Steps between C-alpha positions, in 0.01 A plus 500: 500500500417318821169326568298447815199294601188712533381466857415150617477360147717329243463786251842637404507868401778740408617737775420785264144511367414728207194710581328607178284786622699708249341303213245768424453534126394841373181523707600354836679645802742694283622702798705187577655499156340438164620153398363332188490130418840506334649651818326238712631217285856631530480545878357151555764346274781688677366393840474132403845500340630635834338215694174663608212250495252696716263768361251707696194684370134569597167531326478859629822617334395721209157331503640166389752628244796386710369143506430502126847624413668250733298217347616593153861549611503148650364323193725203434664541843205427730642177642816682614312777681329530838211744462361682801193715462260664745133592528262688729496862384218636283512384138151601387202694632240335715486353846688184400766663285745490790565317824570143610163325479478150355337647187767765456789260578399247235410761236820698560709186456322409174557852366871496594549163333363641174716812514813302588431246221561210737313203641622553854639763737800387704439734793169680553498776761227689681608859421350653816229436757152624414399504873159353406543145371570234764846354450337155508306577182807628318722208600230249403474657152878505457517136609245414232713677236797286604288185485382601150863533383466872424734606783806323643562696823328783686622798699412854601625856500485784751363290789545587868654227713175410677331420166796283396452315828123466457540378140740229610264361763195526275688292242600253771141466625331455161788339307522795260812586305751693711653832403864446399591861408439850627591794277571795724667841500848487655834675461781646708304827538189315618578195714176481702423165339767345722308569821196275452429401141824324409510303830140388439581411139797290605295329772231397249723407207421807290779639284527877467508657155621858534332781310644852509857381576645831374230718656379619162855572382627693804741216582667522161657824625405689184269743680750628757580825321175692543631791292566274199200272498529228233277525194259235366474309826204366696545750784455837331603727790595488872198397705344276236662192652373267770544665842810437709721678754716694255767601756547142609468388139796718400715331765395160370574605140844623611577158648365319193718717278812424707441127477421524129822689431707252700337207323511648153124456460203737483290636787206317343680166526596559863137590583372181337773276642421629849145363467622166365704456820194551724307214658183375334557655157430269204526750215531873434268648237669764284353709223691610194455720196829419330726203433781664701276529806423129491865407464592726792227355720574133434865550587393562860459120522865433409665597830427554871550782746719380787392498865679826576327680214162355600549605862586856395190522284277335763615739770440816300157388373354327807117527493325679785379238745149516641363293789564217571819502291686756708390311813653171388801660334587690819459212745545178304732610223662164431176302468323785316767513232513122479126479436441808286827543318663158467227265379 
């Protein structure tokens, strides 16, 4: 396992982060897979034995069950783990049961600490904007949590680039804690993040944590045969997955399969390794329901696609460019690529 610094910080995290949204218990989001505490303990142990030190959850996942199960699974191992959790979505009824207000921020953190059975959260993320609370109020509350020793670092998830920019300058102006991580959806089928969000993140010292690196399982290659749809999987039938250009996606999967065959690795590992070669990526968050899935995922950190393979995959999956990207790419290609693609 390789490790990287998370954004502009000294926090070292494994390239592969175990996302524990699948820790559901019997009453949680069982459509993701019904994992009990014994399963969770085994998956966490397997991950840590493979070098994973980074674990991602959220208060919203199965109404707090995911956090509770992770906290139990990490008993006796807490000092060797980096815990990331998130807040912002509705956790109870009432006007203040959701959002990013000072009240909600502090209460959500206190609740997560109890569920995780820990005195501190290594990385605390805003799960999504609430479009009501001023970012100044949220950052001030998060800064207070850091000062109180309840949180070590702060970050966000699902932010547009202009809010990342605003947050940076608000923190500069008021001496608030700066965001060091942005958890965002990104994979070879959906590379829009490269146009604005990753360049902004790099500019402001924010490391990208990738969610959805396999596009809900599409990039494992197991769903290619529509006539023989796999059983007992998260995607129950064609069309249940996240949207993407299926014709173009099949071409990308063909290329991934060719590289995987030549390398003697899986399509999953090629898909993950591709992201680890991209600029601005600190860690890739992967989910798992079995020990074998974890072992397959972590092996994506053991090797690197070469430049030729990366160029082939980049060319076939190039994101559609909107203004002003096509303008600069057409007329100032060298400087455009230097600024956006080589930082």
